MISE-121893 format. One record per residue: residue number from 1; residue in one letter; x, y, z of N, C-alpha, C, O in turn. Coordinates in steps of 0.1 Angstrom, whole numbers, plus 5000, padded with zeros to 4 digits. Example, Ala and Ser with C-alpha at 12.3 -4.5 7.8 and 13.67 -1.06 7.14 Angstrom:
% residues 2
{node 1; a; {5132; 4943; 5078}; {5123; 4955; 5078}; {5132; 4967; 5078}; {5142; 4967; 5085}} {node 2; s; {5128; 4978; 5071}; {5137; 4989; 5071}; {5129; 5000; 5079}; {5134; 5011; 5080}} 
***
This chain:
% residues 122
{node 1; q; {4963; 5081; 4876}; {4954; 5071; 4881}; {4962; 5060; 4887}; {4972; 5056; 4882}} {node 2; l; {4957; 5055; 4899}; {4964; 5044; 4905}; {4955; 5032; 4906}; {4943; 5033; 4909}} {node 3; v; {4960; 5020; 4902}; {4952; 5008; 4902}; {4959; 4997; 4910}; {4970; 4993; 4907}} {node 4; e; {4952; 4993; 4921}; {4958; 4982; 4929}; {4953; 4968; 4924}; {4942; 4967; 4918}} {node 5; s; {4961; 4958; 4926}; {4957; 4945; 4923}; {4965; 4935; 4932}; {4975; 4940; 4939}} {node 6; g; {4961; 4923; 4932}; {4969; 4913; 4940}; {4962; 4909; 4953}; {4967; 4900; 4960}} {node 7; g; {4951; 4915; 4957}; {4944; 4911; 4969}; {4937; 4897; 4967}; {4937; 4892; 4956}} {node 8; g; {4933; 4892; 4978}; {4926; 4879; 4978}; {4924; 4873; 4992}; {4926; 4880; 5002}} {node 9; l; {4921; 4861; 4992}; {4919; 4853; 5004}; {4931; 4844; 5007}; {4936; 4837; 4998}} {node 10; v; {4937; 4845; 5019}; {4949; 4837; 5022}; {4948; 4833; 5036}; {4941; 4839; 5045}} {node 11; q; {4954; 4821; 5039}; {4954; 4817; 5053}; {4964; 4824; 5061}; {4974; 4829; 5056}} {node 12; a; {4962; 4825; 5074}; {4971; 4831; 5083}; {4985; 4824; 5082}; {4986; 4812; 5081}} {node 13; g; {4995; 4832; 5081}; {5009; 4827; 5079}; {5013; 4828; 5065}; {5025; 4826; 5062}} {node 14; g; {5003; 4830; 5056}; {5006; 4830; 5042}; {5011; 4844; 5037}; {5014; 4853; 5045}} {node 15; s; {5013; 4845; 5024}; {5019; 4857; 5018}; {5010; 4862; 5006}; {5003; 4854; 4999}} {node 16; l; {5011; 4874; 5003}; {5004; 4880; 4992}; {5013; 4892; 4987}; {5020; 4898; 4995}} {node 17; t; {5013; 4895; 4974}; {5020; 4907; 4969}; {5010; 4916; 4962}; {5003; 4912; 4953}} {node 18; l; {5009; 4928; 4967}; {5000; 4938; 4961}; {5008; 4946; 4951}; {5019; 4949; 4954}} {node 19; s; {5001; 4950; 4941}; {5007; 4959; 4931}; {4999; 4972; 4930}; {4987; 4972; 4931}} {node 20; c; {5006; 4983; 4928}; {4999; 4996; 4925}; {5005; 5001; 4912}; {5017; 5006; 4912}} {node 21; a; {4998; 5001; 4902}; {5002; 5005; 4889}; {4997; 5019; 4886}; {4985; 5022; 4888}} {node 22; a; {5006; 5028; 4882}; {5002; 5042; 4879}; {5000; 5043; 4864}; {5009; 5038; 4856}} {node 23; s; {4990; 5050; 4860}; {4987; 5052; 4846}; {4983; 5066; 4843}; {4979; 5073; 4853}} {node 24; g; {4985; 5071; 4831}; {4981; 5084; 4828}; {4992; 5095; 4832}; {4989; 5107; 4831}} {node 25; g; {5003; 5090; 4835}; {5014; 5100; 4838}; {5025; 5093; 4846}; {5023; 5081; 4850}} {node 26; t; {5036; 5099; 4848}; {5046; 5093; 4856}; {5045; 5097; 4871}; {5043; 5109; 4874}} {node 27; f; {5047; 5088; 4879}; {5046; 5090; 4894}; {5060; 5089; 4900}; {5061; 5086; 4912}} {node 28; s; {5071; 5090; 4892}; {5084; 5088; 4897}; {5088; 5098; 4907}; {5097; 5095; 4915}} {node 29; d; {5082; 5109; 4907}; {5086; 5119; 4917}; {5076; 5121; 4928}; {5076; 5131; 4936}} {node 30; y; {5068; 5110; 4930}; {5058; 5110; 4941}; {5062; 5101; 4952}; {5069; 5091; 4949}} {node 31; v; {5058; 5104; 4964}; {5058; 5095; 4975}; {5046; 5086; 4973}; {5035; 5090; 4972}} {node 32; i; {5048; 5073; 4974}; {5037; 5063; 4973}; {5035; 5056; 4986}; {5045; 5051; 4992}} {node 33; s; {5023; 5056; 4991}; {5020; 5050; 5003}; {5009; 5039; 5002}; {5001; 5039; 4992}} {node 34; w; {5010; 5030; 5010}; {5000; 5019; 5012}; {4992; 5022; 5025}; {4999; 5024; 5035}} {node 35; l; {4979; 5022; 5024}; {4971; 5023; 5036}; {4961; 5012; 5036}; {4958; 5006; 5025}} {node 36; r; {4954; 5010; 5047}; {4944; 5000; 5047}; {4933; 5004; 5056}; {4934; 5013; 5065}} {node 37; q; {4921; 4999; 5053}; {4909; 5004; 5060}; {4899; 4992; 5062}; {4897; 4984; 5053}} {node 38; v; {4894; 4992; 5074}; {4884; 4982; 5077}; {4871; 4990; 5079}; {4871; 5002; 5082}} {node 39; p; {4859; 4984; 5077}; {4846; 4991; 5078}; {4844; 4998; 5091}; {4847; 4993; 5102}} {node 40; g; {4840; 5011; 5089}; {4837; 5019; 5101}; {4849; 5026; 5108}; {4848; 5032; 5118}} {node 41; k; {4861; 5024; 5102}; {4873; 5030; 5107}; {4880; 5039; 5097}; {4878; 5037; 5085}} {node 42; q; {4888; 5048; 5102}; {4896; 5056; 5093}; {4907; 5047; 5087}; {4911; 5037; 5093}} {node 43; p; {4913; 5052; 5076}; {4924; 5044; 5070}; {4936; 5044; 5080}; {4939; 5054; 5087}} {node 44; d; {4944; 5033; 5080}; {4956; 5033; 5087}; {4968; 5032; 5078}; {4967; 5026; 5067}} {node 45; f; {4978; 5039; 5082}; {4991; 5038; 5074}; {4997; 5025; 5075}; {4997; 5018; 5086}} {node 46; v; {5002; 5020; 5064}; {5009; 5007; 5063}; {5024; 5009; 5060}; {5033; 5004; 5067}} {node 47; a; {5026; 5015; 5049}; {5040; 5017; 5044}; {5041; 5028; 5034}; {5031; 5031; 5028}} {node 48; r; {5053; 5034; 5032}; {5054; 5043; 5021}; {5069; 5043; 5016}; {5078; 5038; 5023}} {node 49; i; {5070; 5048; 5004}; {5084; 5048; 4998}; {5085; 5061; 4990}; {5076; 5065; 4983}} {node 50; t; {5097; 5067; 4991}; {5100; 5079; 4984}; {5102; 5077; 4970}; {5104; 5066; 4965}} {node 51; w; {5104; 5088; 4962}; {5105; 5087; 4948}; {5118; 5079; 4944}; {5118; 5072; 4934}} {node 52; s; {5128; 5081; 4952}; {5141; 5074; 4949}; {5140; 5059; 4951}; {5148; 5051; 4946}} {node 53; g; {5131; 5055; 4960}; {5130; 5041; 4964}; {5139; 5037; 4975}; {5140; 5026; 4980}} {node 54; i; {5147; 5047; 4979}; {5157; 5044; 4990}; {5151; 5045; 5004}; {5154; 5037; 5012}} {node 55; n; {5142; 5055; 5006}; {5137; 5057; 5019}; {5123; 5050; 5020}; {5114; 5053; 5012}} {node 56; t; {5122; 5042; 5030}; {5109; 5035; 5033}; {5105; 5037; 5047}; {5114; 5038; 5056}} {node 57; n; {5092; 5036; 5050}; {5087; 5037; 5064}; {5076; 5027; 5065}; {5068; 5024; 5056}} {node 58; y; {5075; 5021; 5077}; {5065; 5011; 5079}; {5058; 5013; 5093}; {5064; 5019; 5102}} {node 59; a; {5045; 5009; 5093}; {5038; 5009; 5106}; {5044; 4999; 5114}; {5049; 4988; 5109}} {node 60; d; {5044; 5001; 5127}; {5050; 4991; 5137}; {5043; 4977; 5135}; {5049; 4967; 5137}} {node 61; t; {5030; 4978; 5132}; {5022; 4965; 5131}; {5026; 4956; 5120}; {5023; 4944; 5119}} {node 62; v; {5033; 4962; 5110}; {5037; 4954; 5098}; {5052; 4953; 5096}; {5057; 4945; 5088}} {node 63; k; {5060; 4960; 5104}; {5074; 4960; 5103}; {5080; 4946; 5105}; {5077; 4939; 5114}} {node 64; g; {5089; 4943; 5095}; {5095; 4930; 5096}; {5087; 4919; 5088}; {5092; 4908; 5085}} {node 65; r; {5075; 4922; 5085}; {5066; 4913; 5077}; {5063; 4918; 5063}; {5062; 4910; 5054}} {node 66; f; {5062; 4931; 5061}; {5058; 4937; 5049}; {5070; 4944; 5043}; {5079; 4949; 5050}} {node 67; t; {5071; 4944; 5030}; {5082; 4951; 5023}; {5076; 4959; 5011}; {5069; 4954; 5003}} {node 68; i; {5079; 4972; 5010}; {5075; 4980; 4999}; {5086; 4983; 4990}; {5097; 4986; 4994}} {node 69; t; {5084; 4982; 4977}; {5094; 4984; 4967}; {5087; 4991; 4955}; {5075; 4991; 4954}} {node 70; r; {5096; 4997; 4947}; {5090; 5004; 4935}; {5099; 5001; 4923}; {5111; 4999; 4924}} {node 71; d; {5092; 5000; 4911}; {5099; 4997; 4899}; {5096; 5009; 4889}; {5084; 5010; 4884}} {node 72; h; {5105; 5018; 4888}; {5103; 5030; 4880}; {5100; 5026; 4865}; {5091; 5033; 4859}} {node 73; a; {5106; 5017; 4860}; {5105; 5013; 4846}; {5090; 5008; 4844}; {5085; 5011; 4833}} {node 74; k; {5084; 5002; 4854}; {5070; 4997; 4852}; {5060; 5007; 4858}; {5048; 5004; 4858}} {node 75; n; {5065; 5017; 4864}; {5056; 5027; 4871}; {5047; 5020; 4881}; {5035; 5023; 4882}} {node 76; t; {5053; 5011; 4888}; {5046; 5002; 4898}; {5052; 5002; 4911}; {5065; 5001; 4912}} {node 77; v; {5044; 5002; 4922}; {5049; 5000; 4935}; {5043; 4987; 4941}; {5031; 4984; 4938}} {node 78; y; {5051; 4979; 4948}; {5047; 4966; 4953}; {5046; 4966; 4968}; {5054; 4973; 4975}} {node 79; l; {5038; 4958; 4974}; {5038; 4956; 4988}; {5038; 4941; 4990}; {5028; 4934; 4988}} {node 80; q; {5049; 4935; 4994}; {5051; 4921; 4997}; {5047; 4919; 5011}; {5053; 4925; 5020}} {node 81; m; {5037; 4911; 5013}; {5032; 4908; 5027}; {5034; 4894; 5031}; {5028; 4885; 5024}} {node 82; n; {5042; 4892; 5041}; {5045; 4878; 5046}; {5039; 4876; 5060}; {5036; 4886; 5067}} {node 83; s; {5039; 4864; 5064}; {5034; 4861; 5078}; {5021; 4868; 5081}; {5020; 4874; 5092}} {node 84; l; {5012; 4867; 5072}; {4999; 4875; 5074}; {4991; 4870; 5086}; {4991; 4858; 5089}} {node 85; k; {4985; 4879; 5092}; {4976; 4877; 5104}; {4962; 4881; 5101}; {4959; 4888; 5091}} {node 86; t; {4953; 4875; 5108}; {4939; 4878; 5106}; {4936; 4893; 5107}; {4928; 4899; 5101}} {node 87; e; {4944; 4900; 5116}; {4942; 4914; 5118}; {4947; 4923; 5106}; {4945; 4935; 5106}} {node 88; d; {4953; 4916; 5096}; {4958; 4923; 5084}; {4946; 4924; 5074}; {4947; 4931; 5064}} {node 89; t; {4935; 4918; 5077}; {4923; 4918; 5068}; {4918; 4933; 5067}; {4915; 4939; 5077}} {node 90; a; {4917; 4937; 5055}; {4913; 4951; 5052}; {4912; 4953; 5037}; {4917; 4945; 5029}} {node 91; v; {4907; 4965; 5033}; {4909; 4970; 5020}; {4922; 4978; 5019}; {4924; 4987; 5027}} {node 92; y; {4930; 4974; 5010}; {4943; 4981; 5009}; {4943; 4991; 4998}; {4939; 4988; 4986}} {node 93; y; {4948; 5003; 5000}; {4948; 5014; 4991}; {4962; 5018; 4989}; {4970; 5019; 4998}} {node 94; c; {4965; 5022; 4976}; {4978; 5029; 4974}; {4974; 5044; 4971}; {4964; 5047; 4965}} {node 95; a; {4983; 5053; 4975}; {4980; 5067; 4974}; {4994; 5074; 4970}; {5004; 5069; 4974}} {node 96; a; {4992; 5085; 4963}; {5004; 5092; 4958}; {5004; 5107; 4963}; {4993; 5113; 4963}} {node 97; s; {5015; 5112; 4967}; {5016; 5126; 4971}; {5029; 5131; 4967}; {5039; 5124; 4968}} {node 98; r; {5030; 5144; 4964}; {5043; 5150; 4960}; {5051; 5152; 4972}; {5064; 5152; 4971}} {node 99; q; {5045; 5155; 4984}; {5052; 5157; 4996}; {5049; 5146; 5006}; {5039; 5139; 5004}} {node 100; l; {5056; 5145; 5017}; {5052; 5136; 5027}; {5038; 5140; 5032}; {5036; 5151; 5036}} {node 101; p; {5029; 5131; 5032}; {5015; 5134; 5036}; {5014; 5138; 5051}; {5022; 5133; 5059}} {node 102; m; {5005; 5147; 5054}; {5003; 5152; 5068}; {4995; 5142; 5076}; {4995; 5142; 5088}} {node 103; g; {4986; 5134; 5069}; {4977; 5125; 5076}; {4974; 5113; 5067}; {4982; 5111; 5057}} {node 104; y; {4964; 5106; 5070}; {4961; 5093; 5063}; {4947; 5093; 5058}; {4941; 5082; 5055}} {node 105; s; {4942; 5104; 5055}; {4929; 5105; 5048}; {4930; 5108; 5034}; {4941; 5113; 5029}} {node 106; r; {4920; 5106; 5026}; {4921; 5108; 5011}; {4925; 5122; 5008}; {4933; 5124; 4998}} {node 107; g; {4921; 5132; 5016}; {4924; 5146; 5013}; {4939; 5149; 5015}; {4943; 5160; 5010}} {node 108; d; {4946; 5140; 5021}; {4961; 5143; 5023}; {4969; 5138; 5012}; {4981; 5140; 5012}} {node 109; y; {4963; 5132; 5001}; {4970; 5127; 4990}; {4965; 5132; 4977}; {4953; 5136; 4976}} {node 110; d; {4974; 5133; 4967}; {4970; 5138; 4954}; {4962; 5128; 4946}; {4953; 5131; 4938}} {node 111; y; {4965; 5115; 4948}; {4959; 5104; 4941}; {4956; 5093; 4951}; {4964; 5090; 4960}} {node 112; w; {4945; 5086; 4948}; {4941; 5075; 4957}; {4935; 5064; 4949}; {4926; 5067; 4941}} {node 113; g; {4939; 5052; 4950}; {4934; 5041; 4942}; {4920; 5036; 4946}; {4915; 5041; 4956}} {node 114; q; {4915; 5026; 4939}; {4902; 5021; 4942}; {4902; 5010; 4953}; {4891; 5007; 4958}} {node 115; g; {4914; 5005; 4956}; {4915; 4995; 4967}; {4914; 4981; 4963}; {4908; 4978; 4952}} {node 116; t; {4920; 4972; 4970}; {4920; 4958; 4968}; {4918; 4951; 4981}; {4924; 4954; 4991}} {node 117; q; {4909; 4941; 4982}; {4905; 4935; 4994}; {4915; 4924; 4998}; {4919; 4915; 4989}} {node 118; v; {4920; 4924; 5010}; {4928; 4913; 5015}; {4921; 4907; 5027}; {4918; 4914; 5036}} {node 119; t; {4919; 4894; 5026}; {4912; 4887; 5037}; {4921; 4876; 5042}; {4925; 4867; 5034}} {node 120; v; {4924; 4876; 5054}; {4933; 4865; 5060}; {4924; 4857; 5070}; {4918; 4862; 5079}} {node 121; s; {4924; 4844; 5067}; {4915; 4835; 5074}; {4924; 4827; 5084}; {4936; 4826; 5083}} {node 122; i; {4917; 4822; 5094}; {4924; 4814; 5104}; {4929; 4800; 5098}; {4935; 4792; 5105}} 
***
């Protein structure tokens, strides 16, 4: 099970850190991804990190502003979000997959969290 936390309301230019805690098993050998979704649209890829924590990938829209990290001891993955923009407003999900996912829908992942709302105001 994946549980996200850390969402909330923040002004543009501000920062938030999202957490994705894994329970019920170890996810140390999974690729963990962050995705986000706005109403009426499909989820968008945000960032992912491999099991080693060495390899990371980011969407162009967040590159340089967001940082994904993982703490194996805490079984938790973090998404540090800086310089937030209004267009970052969405529900953020973390998802786990044993292999690199082929797409960004729930069916492409082995586990999918319940989501946390991030709202960036002007």
